[in-house]
C-alpha positions in Angstrom: 89.0 121.6 92.8 85.7 120.5 94.2 87.0 117.1 95.2 90.0 118.5 97.0 90.8 116.9 100.4 93.3 118.2 103.0 95.0 115.5 105.0 97.6 115.5 107.8 99.7 112.5 108.6 101.4 112.2 112.0 104.1 109.6 112.6 105.4 108.6 116.0 108.5 106.5 116.3 111.0 106.2 119.1 114.5 107.4 118.4 117.2 104.7 118.1 118.9 106.2 121.2 115.8 105.4 123.3 115.8 101.8 122.1 119.5 101.4 122.6 119.4 103.0 126.1 116.6 100.6 127.1 118.5 97.5 125.7 121.9 98.4 127.1 120.5 99.3 130.5 118.1 96.4 130.4 115.4 98.9 131.6 112.0 98.5 130.0 110.8 101.6 131.9 112.5 103.7 129.2 110.3 102.2 126.5 107.3 102.3 128.7 107.9 106.0 129.3 108.1 106.7 125.6 104.9 104.7 125.0 103.2 106.8 127.6 104.4 110.0 126.0 103.0 108.8 122.6 99.6 108.2 124.3 99.6 111.7 125.8 100.5 113.2 122.4 97.8 111.3 120.5 95.2 112.3 123.1 96.2 115.9 122.7 95.9 115.7 118.9 92.5 114.1 119.2 91.3 117.2 121.0 92.0 119.2 117.8 90.7 116.6 115.3 87.5 117.5 113.6 85.7 116.8 110.3 83.8 119.5 108.5 80.8 118.3 106.5 79.4 120.7 104.0 75.7 120.8 103.3 74.1 121.8 100.1 72.3 124.4 102.2 74.7 127.4 102.5 73.6 128.3 106.1 74.4 124.8 107.4 77.9 123.6 108.4 78.4 120.6 110.7 81.6 119.9 112.6 82.1 116.4 113.9 84.7 115.5 116.5 
């Protein structure tokens, strides 16, 4: 499995209850709060994101963030 790649996929979507609450109440702050929470979560995930690049030289290993 020399060509194996590991991949993680993260999906962010607001629950229907958030959208309904915002529409029924006519309050866009509810959607804005959810969007802000998504930004915080994505920024947190970015802190842990890295790519490992293998070199043909066994004593070299690069980690890119």
